[in-house]
Structures are given as C-alpha cells and as structure tokens.
C-alpha positions as CSV (number, residue, x, y, z in Angstrom):
1,M,-12.0,11.1,20.6
2,N,-15.0,10.2,22.7
3,R,-17.7,8.3,20.9
4,N,-20.7,6.2,21.9
5,N,-19.5,2.7,21.2
6,P,-22.5,0.3,20.6
7,Y,-20.3,-2.7,21.6
8,E,-20.0,-1.3,25.1
9,K,-23.8,-1.5,25.4
10,G,-23.9,-5.3,25.3
11,E,-23.8,-5.8,21.5
12,L,-21.6,-8.5,20.2
13,M,-18.3,-7.3,18.9
14,T,-17.3,-8.1,15.4
15,T,-14.5,-10.6,15.1
16,A,-12.0,-11.7,12.4
17,K,-14.4,-14.6,11.5
18,D,-17.1,-12.1,10.6
19,L,-14.7,-10.2,8.3
20,L,-13.0,-13.2,6.8
21,R,-12.1,-13.1,3.1
22,K,-10.8,-16.1,1.1
23,D,-10.0,-14.3,-2.1
24,Y,-6.4,-13.3,-1.3
25,V,-3.3,-13.4,-3.5
26,S,-0.7,-16.1,-2.6
27,T,2.8,-16.7,-3.8
28,D,5.4,-19.4,-3.3
29,I,9.0,-18.7,-2.4
30,K,10.1,-20.3,-5.7
31,E,8.2,-17.9,-7.9
32,T,9.8,-14.8,-9.4
33,V,8.9,-11.3,-8.2
34,A,7.8,-10.5,-11.7
35,K,5.1,-13.3,-11.4
36,L,4.1,-11.9,-8.0
37,I,3.7,-8.4,-9.4
38,G,1.5,-9.8,-12.2
39,K,-0.7,-11.5,-9.7
40,L,-1.1,-8.3,-7.6
41,K,-2.0,-6.3,-10.7
42,K,-4.6,-8.8,-11.9
43,A,-6.2,-8.9,-8.5
44,G,-6.0,-5.2,-7.9
45,T,-4.4,-5.6,-4.5
46,H,-1.3,-4.4,-2.7
47,S,-0.2,-7.4,-0.6
48,A,0.2,-11.2,-0.9
49,L,0.7,-14.1,1.5
50,V,3.9,-16.0,1.1
51,F,4.1,-19.8,1.3
52,D,6.8,-22.5,1.2
53,G,4.7,-25.3,-0.3
54,K,1.7,-25.4,2.0
55,K,3.5,-23.7,4.9
56,Y,2.6,-20.1,5.6
57,L,5.6,-17.8,6.0
58,G,4.5,-14.2,6.0
59,L,3.3,-11.3,4.0
60,V,4.9,-9.1,1.4
61,S,3.6,-5.8,-0.1
62,R,4.2,-3.6,-3.1
63,R,5.5,-0.9,-0.9
64,F,8.4,-3.0,0.2
65,L,9.1,-4.3,-3.3
66,L,9.3,-0.7,-4.6
67,T,11.9,0.2,-2.0
68,S,14.1,-2.8,-2.9
69,R,16.8,-2.8,-5.6
70,I,15.9,-6.0,-7.5
71,D,15.5,-7.4,-10.9
72,P,12.0,-8.9,-10.7
73,S,12.5,-11.2,-13.7
74,E,15.2,-13.1,-11.8
75,M,14.7,-12.4,-8.1
76,K,12.8,-15.2,-6.3
77,V,10.2,-14.4,-3.7
78,G,12.4,-16.4,-1.2
79,N,15.1,-13.8,-1.5
80,I,12.7,-11.0,-0.9
81,I,11.8,-12.8,2.4
82,K,15.5,-12.5,3.5
83,K,15.7,-8.9,2.5
84,R,12.4,-8.0,4.3
85,S,13.4,-9.9,7.4
86,K,16.4,-7.5,7.7
87,A,14.4,-4.4,7.0
88,K,12.6,-2.1,9.4
89,T,9.2,-3.3,8.1
90,P,8.7,-6.8,9.6
91,F,8.0,-9.7,7.2
92,F,6.3,-11.8,9.8
93,V,3.1,-9.7,10.3
94,P,0.8,-10.6,13.2
95,K,-1.6,-13.5,12.8
96,L,-5.3,-13.3,13.7
97,E,-7.5,-15.9,15.2
98,E,-11.1,-16.3,14.3
99,N,-12.2,-14.7,17.6
100,T,-9.8,-11.7,17.4
101,D,-12.1,-8.7,18.0
102,I,-12.2,-5.7,15.7
103,K,-10.5,-3.3,18.2
104,Q,-7.5,-5.6,18.4
105,I,-7.5,-6.0,14.6
106,C,-7.3,-2.2,14.3
107,K,-4.3,-2.2,16.7
108,L,-2.5,-5.0,14.9
109,M,-3.1,-3.5,11.4
110,T,-1.8,-0.1,12.4
111,T,1.3,-1.3,14.2
112,S,2.3,-3.7,11.4
113,D,1.5,-1.1,8.7
114,T,-0.3,-3.5,6.4
115,D,-3.6,-3.4,4.6
116,M,-4.4,-7.0,5.5
117,L,-3.7,-9.7,8.1
118,P,-3.9,-13.5,7.8
119,V,-6.4,-15.5,9.9
120,L,-4.9,-18.8,11.0
121,K,-6.2,-21.9,12.8
122,K,-3.7,-24.6,13.8
123,E,-1.1,-22.9,11.5
124,Q,-3.5,-23.3,8.5
125,V,-4.5,-20.1,6.7
126,L,-8.3,-19.7,6.7
127,G,-8.3,-16.4,4.8
128,I,-7.5,-12.7,5.5
129,V,-9.1,-9.6,7.0
130,H,-8.7,-6.6,4.7
131,A,-8.4,-3.0,6.0
132,H,-11.3,-1.9,3.7
133,D,-13.7,-4.3,5.4
134,V,-12.6,-3.2,8.8
135,A,-13.1,0.5,7.8
136,N,-16.6,-0.3,6.4
137,E,-17.5,-2.1,9.7
138,I,-16.6,0.8,11.9
139,A,-17.8,3.5,9.5
140,R,-21.2,3.9,11.3
141,E,-19.4,5.2,14.3
142,Y,-18.0,8.1,12.3
143,A,-21.2,9.0,10.5
144,R,-21.2,12.5,12.0
145,L,-17.6,13.3,11.5
146,T,-16.0,15.0,8.5
147,C,-12.7,14.1,6.9
148,D,-10.9,17.2,8.1
149,E,-11.6,16.2,11.7
150,L,-9.4,13.1,11.4
151,A,-7.1,13.9,8.5
152,S,-3.4,14.7,8.6
153,K,-2.8,18.3,7.8
154,P,-1.2,19.9,5.8
155,A,-1.3,17.5,2.8
156,I,1.8,15.7,1.8
157,T,2.5,16.8,-1.8
158,A,5.0,16.3,-4.6
159,R,6.4,18.6,-7.3
160,P,6.5,17.5,-10.9
161,N,10.4,17.5,-10.9
162,D,10.7,15.3,-7.8
163,Q,12.6,12.1,-8.5
164,I,10.9,8.7,-8.5
165,I,13.1,7.5,-5.6
166,K,11.9,10.4,-3.4
167,I,8.2,9.5,-4.1
168,I,8.8,5.9,-3.3
169,T,10.4,6.9,0.0
170,V,7.3,9.0,0.9
171,F,5.0,6.1,0.1
172,S,6.9,3.9,2.4
173,R,7.4,6.4,5.3
174,E,3.8,7.8,5.3
175,A,2.0,4.5,4.6
176,I,0.0,6.1,1.7
177,D,-0.6,4.8,-1.8
178,H,-1.1,7.9,-3.9
179,L,0.3,11.5,-3.7
180,P,-1.0,14.8,-5.1
181,V,1.4,16.6,-7.5
182,V,1.2,20.4,-7.2
183,D,2.6,23.4,-9.0
184,E,4.4,26.4,-7.5
185,Q,1.1,27.9,-6.3
186,N,0.2,24.6,-4.6
187,R,-2.6,23.9,-7.1
188,L,-3.3,20.3,-7.9
189,M,-1.8,19.2,-11.2
190,G,-2.3,15.4,-11.0
191,M,-1.7,12.3,-8.9
192,V,1.0,9.7,-8.7
193,A,-0.1,6.3,-7.5
194,M,2.1,3.5,-6.0
195,S,0.3,1.0,-8.3
196,D,1.4,3.1,-11.4
197,L,5.1,2.7,-10.4
198,A,4.8,-1.0,-9.3
199,E,3.1,-1.9,-12.6
200,N,5.4,0.1,-14.9
201,P,8.1,-2.1,-16.5
202,Q,10.5,0.8,-16.8
203,A,10.6,1.2,-13.1
204,W,11.3,-2.5,-12.6
205,N,12.5,-4.6,-15.5
206,M,16.2,-4.3,-16.4
207,S,15.5,-5.6,-19.9
208,A,13.1,-2.6,-20.5
209,Q,15.8,-0.1,-19.6
210,K,18.2,1.5,-22.1
211,I,21.7,0.0,-21.8
212,S,24.6,1.7,-23.5
213,Q,26.2,0.1,-26.6
214,A,29.5,-0.4,-24.7
215,A,27.8,-2.3,-22.0
216,S,25.8,-4.5,-24.4
217,H,29.1,-5.7,-25.9
218,Q,30.5,-7.0,-22.6
219,G,30.7,-10.7,-22.1
220,G,28.9,-12.7,-19.5
221,K,25.3,-12.9,-18.4
222,H,25.1,-9.4,-16.9
223,T,26.3,-6.1,-18.4
224,G,28.4,-3.8,-16.4
225,Y,25.9,-0.9,-16.7
226,A,22.7,-2.5,-15.4
227,H,22.8,-1.0,-11.9
228,G,23.8,2.4,-13.2
229,E,20.9,2.4,-15.7
230,K,18.5,1.3,-12.9
231,T,19.7,4.2,-10.7
232,K,19.2,6.7,-13.5
233,M,15.7,5.4,-13.9
234,M,14.9,6.0,-10.3
235,N,16.2,9.6,-10.7
236,L,13.6,10.5,-13.4
237,P,11.1,13.2,-12.5
238,I,7.7,12.0,-11.3
239,Q,5.9,14.0,-13.9
240,N,6.7,11.2,-16.4
241,Y,4.4,8.9,-14.3
242,M,1.7,11.1,-12.8
243,S,-1.9,11.0,-13.9
244,T,-3.8,14.2,-14.6
245,R,-7.0,12.4,-13.3
246,Q,-7.8,13.7,-9.8
247,I,-8.2,10.2,-8.4
248,C,-9.6,9.8,-5.0
249,C,-10.0,13.4,-4.0
250,T,-12.8,14.9,-1.8
251,P,-13.7,18.2,-0.1
252,P,-12.7,18.5,3.6
253,E,-16.3,18.5,4.7
254,T,-17.1,15.1,3.2
255,K,-18.4,12.7,5.8
256,I,-16.0,9.9,6.7
257,P,-18.3,7.0,5.6
258,D,-18.5,8.6,2.2
259,A,-14.8,8.9,2.0
260,I,-14.3,5.3,3.0
261,K,-16.7,4.3,0.1
262,T,-14.7,6.4,-2.3
263,M,-11.4,4.8,-1.2
264,E,-12.8,1.3,-1.7
265,E,-14.2,2.1,-5.1
266,N,-10.7,3.4,-6.2
267,N,-8.9,0.5,-4.4
268,V,-6.7,2.9,-2.4
269,C,-6.1,3.3,1.3
270,S,-5.9,7.1,1.4
271,I,-7.9,10.1,0.1
272,V,-6.7,13.6,-0.6
273,L,-8.7,16.6,0.8
274,V,-8.9,19.4,-1.8
275,K,-10.3,22.9,-1.4
276,Y,-10.2,25.6,-4.1
277,D,-8.1,23.2,-6.2
278,K,-5.4,22.9,-3.5
279,P,-4.6,19.8,-1.4
280,V,-5.2,20.7,2.3
281,G,-5.0,17.3,4.0
282,I,-4.9,13.5,3.6
283,L,-7.1,10.9,5.3
284,T,-5.9,7.3,5.4
285,I,-7.6,4.2,6.5
286,K,-4.7,3.9,8.9
287,D,-5.8,7.2,10.5
288,L,-9.2,5.8,11.0
289,L,-8.1,2.4,12.5
290,M,-5.6,4.2,14.8
291,D,-8.4,6.4,16.1
292,Y,-10.8,3.5,16.7
293,A,-8.1,1.5,18.5
294,K,-7.6,4.2,21.1
C-alpha cells in the first residue's frame, strides 16, 4: 500500500527509546507457572520476560502456555523454557536497542509473533516496547483507511460445540486473542477470549478437575487418571466458556485509528468486523504492523 510517510520527508523516526515502557511483567525460572499466570492476570497482559536471577533469558506468552500440557501448580517456569525452545515459536525473541527505529520494530514484532519486545543495553533490560504503543504511533498514517481495507476476510469463527483444544489451536495459529462464536446462520452468538481460558482454573489446574473415585484411591503422589481427565477437559465444547458480550467488535467501515483505540481499551490485539450481526472479517495489530513494515 502506498502512503505518504512523514518520516521520509526529513522528520525524525520514532525509536524504541521513545516507546519504552518499564511496567512489564517479569518472572524467574524458579517460580511456578501458576504464579506467572496470576501475575499476567493482575497486570492484564499476555506476555512476561523471564529471568534467571538478574540475567534476562527470553519471553513467554499465554498463547504458548495454553498449547502446553502442564500442571501449572507444579511446573516451573524453567521447564517451560525448555519446552518452548523445542517448539516452533522461539523462546528467544529479538532484542531491541534504544535506537531501533519503528519500521524495524514492526518487522521484528511480526516475525517473532509477540505483542512486546525487550529493550536491552549491555545485556541489561531497560524496559519493553508494546504492540499497542507501536500501533498508536503509526495510527495517523492510517487515518483515512477503514478496517475492511486491511482486515483478513472472511472472519475466522467458531461454533458453540467446537472443542476447547481446537480453539486454542486457532489462537496459536492465527495470532489472535479472541474469536467470534456463531450459529448455523453465521450470526454472532458471543465471543471466546484467550484470557478467559488462561485464567480459568478448570482449563489448567489438575486439582480443580474431577478425578474418579478409583483414581483417588491409588497410592503415590499422582493418580493414574490425571492426564485422562485433563484431556477430557480440553475436549469440552467452547460454549461453556464463551461470553455473550460482543467484546471488541466494530463495523467494517470503522476508521483504523478508532479500531486501534477500541483494541487498546479492551486489552486485545484483534477486532472482529461485524455487519448485520454477522462477522465478516478480523483486523489484528499484527496486520497493521506487517503493512507498515513493507
């Protein structure tokens, strides 16, 4: 897309230093995943920086945690590092320097598929740059564009009987954090959000799951049915977790800066385009950053 870029007319380009945030969530490799999830929920964010003492190691997000088969009450963050290092999504996300320009930040965020990147100086973390701040910074260049000009179409949707494991896979594959649930006529019924699943003890905590009487009488620390019950939980229909509130929806003709503002207010990185009560597309912050990085 051809746009008049003010930075090409001699204006100074925004850098990581200009967008630096110091209010990020951090976790140590010795902490449990349950404690990490609690921190993410309290801060209302999706990702955390991982440290070994004072040494920065990398970044871990809710999206990766949801796709992992773990017991958060016992699993240490250090073990998650090992799991993520072997996964398709890299644990060691790119590091920014203070003078990294906004175009390069957009490229690195989209290729690493994360909503934030750390800013380091001499291996010391100064803070992070968040995708919402990047989107707000470049919003003025999209002031005349509507959401449907940049959105992915048709909209990705779920049915109320889709299993939780399927929804988690869609979140991970499409880099989105909420999904419209539709009926047989493709009319919007509600939404399911990644945060709803990540913060629900039934989707995580083994102790919150129903264990058969036979299993509870087995000796040893772990019962023989824990994994089976966990699997059954992941096979439950998503209608058990969806919200009937139409969170973060907008008409296709909404201007992109207004959509960015709505996403930030709802603390999500995607917005569903709805016309005549039917989802017709989805716009993500990643779509915006990818377009700007061209």
